[in-house]
N, C-alpha and C positions, 0 to 999 in steps of 0.2 A: 758311093753316092757323093756328089760334090756338096760342100758345106752350104753354099747358098741355096742349092736345090733342096737339101734336107731342111734348111731353115724355113723355106717357103712351104714345104710339105707339112712340117710340124705346125706352122701357124694355121694352115687350113684345117688340120685334124683337131687342134685345140679349139678353134672357133666354131666347129661344126656342132649343131644341136639336132639330134635326130627327131623325126616327126612325132614319135611316141614318147618324147621325154616327159610330157605333162602327166603321163600315166604313173610316173615314179615320183612320189612326194619327196623321197630322199634325194634323188639327183637334182630336183628343182632347187634345192638349197645349196648345192655345190658352188663354191666361189672360184671363179677363174683367177689364177694368180695375178696380182697387180703387175708384176714383172715376170716374164717367162724366160726360163733358161734357154740359152742358145745351144745348138748342137755342139758337142765336144769337137774342137778344132776350128770353129768359127772365129774364136778369139785366139790370136797368136801372140805369145810374149815377145818382147823386144828388149834391147838394152840390157840393163843389169838383171832384170827378171828372167830374160832368156838365159843369161849366163848362170843364174842360180839353178835353173832347171837342167842345164847342161852338166853342171857339177853333180847334181843328183843322179843323172843318167850314168855318168862316169863313175859314181861312187856306189853306195849301198842300194840306192833306189833302183838302179839298173842291174844290179848284180847280187841282190840278196839271196837269190836261189843258188848262188855259187859259194857264198861265204857264211851263210847261216844254216847250220846243219839241220835244224828243225824243219826248214823248208827244203833243203837240198836232198835229204836222204829219204828215199822211198815214199814220196809225197802222196798223201791220201787223195788229194785233189787231182792226181794223175792216175788214180787206180791203185796206188800202193797201200802199204800198211802203216805208213808213218803219219806225219802231221795231218790231221783230218778235222781240225777245229778252226780257230779264228785267224791264226797268223798268216796263212797263205791268202785267204780273202782280204785281210788287212793290207798286205803288201800289194796285191792287185788293185785295191781301191785307190792306191796312189800311182802304181806303175802303169795302169791302163791310161789314165789321163796324161801321164807324162809321155807315154809313147805317141799319143795322137797330138798332143800339143807341140811336140818336137817333130812330128811326122817322121819318126825314126823307125826304119824298116826292121832293123835287128831286134829292137825292143818290142815292136808289134808282134813279130814272130814268136818271141819268147812268151809274152802274155797270152797269145792265142793258143798255146798248148793247153793251158788250164781252162780257158774259155771253151775251146772245142771239146775237151774231154767232158766238161760239165754239160754242155748242150747235147753231146752225143750219147750221154749215159743217163738221161732222164728215164725214170722207170715208167712203165705203161700207166701206172696210177697217177703220175704227175710228180711224185716224190723225186728229189734229186740230191746230189752230194756224194761224198766219198762212200765207198762200199762199207756197209755197216757190219758190226760184229755178228748180228743175226744172219745177215745175208751170207757172210763169208763162212760162218761155222755151221749154220743149219741149212744153207742153200735154199732159203725161202725168199719169196718175192714180197716187197712191201706194198700193201694195198690199203684201200680205205677200210678194210675189215681188220687189219692188224697194224695200225699205225704205230703202236708201241714198239714194233720192231725197228722203227726208225731211230734217229738220234737227234741231238739238240737242234732246236729251231734257230738258235742265235747265230752261228756262223753262216747259215744260209741267208740271213738278213744282210750281211755284209756282201755276200756274193750277188745278191739281188741288185745292190747298188752298182757293183762292177758291171753287171750285164746291162743295166740301164744306161750307164755311160757309154759302154761299147756300142750299144744300139744307136745312140744319137750320133756317134762318130761314123758309123758304117752303114746303118740301115739294114743290117743283116736280117734277112727274112725269117731266120730261125728263132729270134729272140721273143717276139710277141707271142707266138703260139706256145713257146716254152713257158712263159710267164702265165699265160691264161691257164694252162694245164696245171701248173703248180698251185696257183691260187684257188682253182676249183677243188684241188685235193685238200688244201688248207681249210677251206670253208666246210668241207664235209667232215673233217676229222678233228678240228679244234675242240669240239665239245667233248670228245673222248680223250684226246691228248692235248690239253690246253697249252698255251704259250709257255707256262712254267713247268711243263711235264718233266723236263730233264734238269734244267738249271734256272736259278734266279736271275742269271745274266739275261736270259731271253725275256723274262717278265719285266725287267727294268728297262729293256731296250726295244720294246715292241713298236715304238714310234718309227724306227727305221724300217720295219716291215711294212707298216701302214703307209709310209711315205711312197714306196714303190707301187703298192696296190693302188693308191690314188693317182699316181702318175699314169698307170696303165688305164685307169678309168678315163682319164682325159683323152687317151688315144681311142678307146673303144666305146665309151658310154654304156658299158655293161653294168646295170645297177647292182648285180650280185657282188661286184667289187667293193661298193660302198658298204654293203652288208658285211663283207669280210673285214673291211677296215674298222667298222664299228665294233665287231666282235673282238678283234685284236686289242682295240682300245680298252674294252671292258675287262679283258683278261690280264692287262699289263698294269704296271705301276700307275697310279692316278696322279701323274705329274701336275696336271692342270690344277687339281684340288690343292695339292701341296704348295705350288707356287703362288696360288691366289689367296690361300687362307692363312699364311704367315707363321703359324705355329711350327711348321716343319723346319723352316730356315732358322728360327730361333732355337729350336731343340738341337739342330745340327751344330750350332755355335756352342751349345752348353755340354753336349755329350761326345765322348770319344771312346766309348766302350764298344763291345761287340753286339749290343742289342740293336737290331735292325740297321746295321752299319751299311748295308747295300743301298739304303735309301739316301744316304749322304755321301756315297762313294763318288768322287769328283768326276770320273769319266761317265758314270751313269747320269749324273746331273747334267753334264755337258750334252749328252745325247737327248736327255729328257727335255731340254729347253725347247726343242722344236715341237714337242707334243701338243701344246696349246694351239700353235699355228696350224698344225695338220688337222686337228679337230675343228678349228674354225673353217678351214678350207672345205671340209666335208659337210658341215652343218650350217655355216653362215651365222653362227651364234657369236656375237661380239663379246660375250662373257669370257670366252677363251682368250681373246686378245687382252682384255683387262687383267686377267690372271697372269698372263705372260709379263705384262708391264710391271705389275706389282711384284711378281716373283723375281724378275731380273734386277729390279731396283733393290729389293731386299737382299738378294744374293750378293750384289756388289757392295752394298752398305755394310753388311755384317762380315763378309768374307773377301771383299775385293782388295786387290793389291795394285800399286801404282802402274804396273805394266799392262793393266787392262784385263787381267784374268783373276779368277778367284783362287783361294788356296785350295789345294787338293792333294794331300800328301798321306795316304790316298784319299782320305775323306775330307770334306769341308772342315776347315780348322781355324776359322777366325781371320782377323785382318792384321795380325802382327807381321811386320816386315821380315821376320825370321822364319815364317812358315814356308813350306814348299808347295810347288805345283807340278803335277805330273804332265809330261809332254803329251800324252794321249788326251788329257783334258783340254789342252789348247787346241789341237787339231780338230777334235770333235766339237768343241764350242764354235770354232770357225765354221765348220760345215753346217751346224745347226743355225747359226746366224745367216749364212748364205741362203738357206732354205726359208728362214723367217723373212728375210728381206724380199725374196721373190713373192711370197704369199701375201705379205702385209703391205709392202711398200713403205714401211716406217723408217724414217731417217735415223732414229735413235739407234737402231741396230746396225745401220751402215757405219755410223761413227764408231760404235763399239767394235765392229769387225776390224776396221783399220787400226784402231789402237792396239788391239790384241795381236794382229798380224805383224805390225811394224815394230813392236816392242818385245812381247813375250816370245814369239816364235823363233826369231833368228838366233837368240843367245843360247838355245838349248841343244845345238848341234855344232860339231866342229866344221871348219872351213871346207873340208873335203866331203862332208856329209857321210862319213864312215863311222862316226861315234856320236852318241847321244847321251844326254843327262836325264835320268829318270825323273828326278825332282830338281827344279831350279828354285833358288831362294832370291827374294827381292834384294835385301841387303846381304849380298853374298860376298863376304870379305875374304873367303877362301873356299876352295873346292877340294874336299878330301874324303877319305874313308872315315866312317864314323856312324854312331847311332845318335841321330838328332831328335829333336822334339817333333817327330812326325807321327801321325796316327798309325803309319806302317813303318816302324823304325828299322825293320829288316836286319836281323842279327849279324849278317855278314858285312853290314856297313857300306854297301855299294850303291846306295840310292842317290848319292850326290855327285859321284865322279862321272867322267865322260868315258864311255866304252861302247863297243858294239852290243855287248850282252849285259851291261851293268843294270842293276835293278831287275825288273822283269822285262822279258823280250817282247811283250805286247807292243811297247813303244818302238822297239827296233823295227817291227813290221808295220806299224800304223803311222809313223811320223811322216811318211811320204805324201800323204794326202793334203798336208797343210798348204804348201806353196802351189801344188798343182791345181787344187780346186779353187784357191784364191785367184789364180791366173784365169781359169775358165769362167769365173764369175765377176770379172771386171766389168763386163758388159752384159746387159739383158735386153730382150725384146720388150718393147713398151707399147702402150695403147696407140691405136690408130696407125698401126704398122710402122711404129717408130723404134728408136734405139735409146737406151739409157746407159750412161757412164756413171756408175754408182760408187766405184772405188777407183783410185787412180794409180796407175803404174804404166811404164812404157809397154805398148802393145799395139796391135791392129785388129780390127774386126771387119769381117766381110759378111754381108747379109743382103737379102732382098727387102726393100722397104717401100713405103708409100702405097697408094691405091693401085699403082701400076706394077707393083712388085719389081721395081728396078734395082739392079745390083749396085751396091756402093761399098767402098772400102774406106775406112777412117783410120788413119795412122796417128797414134797418140805418142807424142814425144815429151818426156819430162824427166826431171831428176827428183820428183816427188817421191818420198815424203820429206826429203832434205831441202828442196827448193819449192818455191810457192807458185811456179808457173807450169801450166799444163797446156800443151799445144795440140790441136787436132787439125790434120790436113785431109781433105776430102779427095777421093779418087772416084770419078764417075765418067760415064761415056757421054753425059749431057747433063742438063738440069734435072735434079731430082728433088721433089718436094716431099718432106716428111718431118715429123717432130723429133727433135733431139732433146733428151732430158739430161740435165747435169745436176749433180749433188753439190750443194754449198754446205760444207761441214758446219756444225754448230759452233766450233771454236773460232770460226772466221767472222770478224765483225762485218765486213763488207767485201764482196767479191767484185772484181772488175772484169768485164768481158768485152773483148774487141774482136772484130771481124775484118780480116785483110788490113789490119793496122788502124782501123777506124773504131772509135768507141761505139759499143752496141748497147750494153746494159750495165747497171750496177745493182747488186742484189744482196740482201742481208743473209747472214748465216742461218743454218738450221732448217733448210728447205731444199726441195728438189724443184728446179725451174724447168720450163719447157721453152725451147726455141723452135717455133714453127715457121719454116721458110723454105724457099726453093734454093737448094744448095747447088753450087757449080763446081766443076772440076778445078782442083787446086785451091779452092777456098781454104783459108786458114783461120780457124777460130782459136783464140787464146783466152784461157781462164786463169786469172790471177787471184790467188788466195793468200793475201797478206798474213804473215805469221808473226805474232807477238809472243814475247816471253811472259808466261804466267806461272803462278805457284798454286798448287792444289793441296788440300788437306787429306791425310790418310791415317791409318791406324796408329795408335799410341801417340797421338798428337804430333805426327811427323808431317813433313812437307816435301813435295816433289816439284821439280822444275820442268815445265813443259814449253814446247814451241810447236805449234801446229799439231799434227797427229803424233809427234814424238815426245817421249819422256827422256830426260837427260840424267845421267848417272855420273858419279865421280870417276874420273879417269885414273886408273891405277895401272902400273906396270904389271906384267904377268910372267910368272916363272912356272913353266910347265915341267912336271915330273912324270915319267912313264914307269909303270909297274905292271905286275901280272898277278891276278887273283887265281887261285887254284881252280875255282869253279866257274868264274865268269870271264876269265881271259885277260887280255891287255886292257889297261885303263889309264887315264890321265888324272893327276891331281894338279891344281893350279893355286899358286900362292901369290899374294900381292907384293909389289915392290913400291914402297912409299907409304906414308901415313894415310889412314882412312878415317880416323875418328874426328871428323870435322862437323861443326854445327853451322848452319846458315845464319847470317846476321839478320836480326829482326828488321832492320831498316830495309834490307834487300827483299825480304818476304813481303813487306808492306808496299814497296814501290819497285816491283821487278823491272819495269822498263828502264828505270834510271840506274839500276844497280847490277844488271846482268848485261854483259857485252857479247854479242854474237860474232863469231869469226867464221868466215867461209874458207875452207881449206882446199884439199884436192877436189877437182870436179868429179862428178859421178860418171865414170867411164863404163863402157860395156863389160869390163873385167872386174867391176866392183864386187867385193865380198864383205859380208857383215863382220868386220873385225876392227881393232883399233887402228891398224895401219891405213885402212881405207876410209875411216870416219871423215866425211866431207864437211861436217859442221861441228863446231865446239862453242861452248859458252864459258866465259870466265866471270868470276865474282870473288868477293872477299869473304873469308870465313875464319872461324877460330877453332882451334883444337879443344877437345874435351878430354883432359888427361884421364879421367876416371872411366871413360868409355872404352872398355877393353873386352877381349874375348871371354866368353863364359860358356863352357860346354861346346866349344868349337864354333859358336855363332856370336853375333854382336847384338845382344838384347838392347832394345831402345832405351836410352836414358829417360828417367822420369822427368816429366815437365809439368808445370803448373797449368791450371785450366785456361789461362790466357795464351798458353802455347809456348812459353819459353822455359829453357833449362835453368835451374836456380843454383846448380853447383858451380864449382870453380872452372873457369876457362882460361886458356892461355891469354897472356896480356896482349900479345901482338896479333894483328890480323895477317892472314896469308892469302895469297891468290890461289884459288883452286880452279881446275879445268873440268868441265862436264862435257860428256860426249853422248851420242845416242845410246840408250840402254841396250838396244839390239846389237851394238858393236862391242859390248863388254862381256867378259866372263867373270871377273871379280869387280865389285863395285859397292857403292852406297847410293841408293836412289831415294830412300825415305829418310830425310835429314831431320835431326832435332834443330830447334831454333835457339840461338843465344843472343844476348844483348851486346 
């Protein structure tokens, strides 16, 4: 099915209200998303983003089933006796969108093996997944009468997301009946075998299950699906209550023991962020959105780090710049925000998504996407084996190094969804048959728009987030009237919009604007988002330098060392070349525009990679060394500063010029600086 055709079909299905809808008080409250996701493949990456996905295809994302033995050997999702839990669905959750974003025939065929096996081996009762121990050993069928013979609900939740994406890309007629049958099975058996029957992972992540249930409701308007979603919500962690009531996030900052640790596990939190939005979608109760706003604010206040993500090593662990963040927490937070954005249309989460994506995500993988870092550290002045101040110190000391299997391999399998889902969520369908560009990266979108459902392609060309200009070129067969929505980030004082070289509008930051007009072929719309250097305050009285959506870190040379761990294989350590113990000058922090100089370097070409060599922008300023700021237990604890924000100890007499580069281009760095006089 063609993308534009599928988009039109999806729009019709979503907008359809059956004649008997008023008989269901539950469905009457259901809120249609403010922005609706486009079918997978309607958005195509271009430029540096396309290159990033091609690297992933050529690296571990496209070949994990060949290099990762847990997936490679006798895979349970192909009927074997091997991996039958989360890692195969995790990998597919990124590999499927990758295959269809790139329209890559070989990768499509590869992922289809798992999809076809799953669809073809659904049990008559509706149950699905790998052959269970009871089925294999006792030769019994899993029915609504013996659901305890099944296995964990959790990995199936991930496979549901895989199938949902696959359906929007292909329109495969097998998927909707498959989902209907499974959800009917769930509704019948959850009272006997609740979400937490097998593992607490499922209890903590039920929102991912409810997400797909409610997506199917939008296609079918079957009220039993909302009954199921509400039941899953009642049996799962009460994330909405915790996020809204504040005690939870405070306790998470205070406790690092094993008591109820799953409630503060960073990846669980990342997935749980979407829970209030999903509940709001089902009920229309704005209390859920208030709880989300309160909880996200508190989370980032008590546990937030300058690169836009919260500490999660593995649990929430405060806002010190020496705490770590798990890669899975980043990609799952990104997906939660993408879903929250669609449901709520709240620009706060759009800004948060970009900050997280363009800063935290790129630094945690190697250029070839074959190695990952389980925990990244904000002020990461070296990368090495060791037992750090993480809530999961991991006695083998492999949580901070780069390797295919370093730390836990959940992130080896799960990291692939970060860039792929970001690319597919650059554009959304908007009200009145319009389109919305809510995050910016080089791309093109094809859809049917306006009252006449006319086809249009919009090509987005930009070096954003490094440059402030985003250009949109329209390709149509004639004049097409529809509303185009554009996000003006909160960090932008005033955006300038031109059409075909002529001034059109000026708009303040922190809003989504609508341009309602008749668009013509070859129209060129340019969005200018002027970027100023600013300084923000973070944990332990530290300061970070920002420009636009990017956070900037001290540029250090990198010395890479390769080694082999007996259990986890090859890995890389990275050590700095050059001094790192600098404090920013107080005068610069108070007047950043006058004291930081922006330098444009290499242009952002289609072969751009997030590393020091390709960093297209740098910032210079004066700083002083803090001689007493040295390594302690292999990290760089923040120097103690007075309440007004300055370090009172001895500093070097002379000022030195330091260079800052985008955080995402670094592997070793300082990003949260002390301030000196």
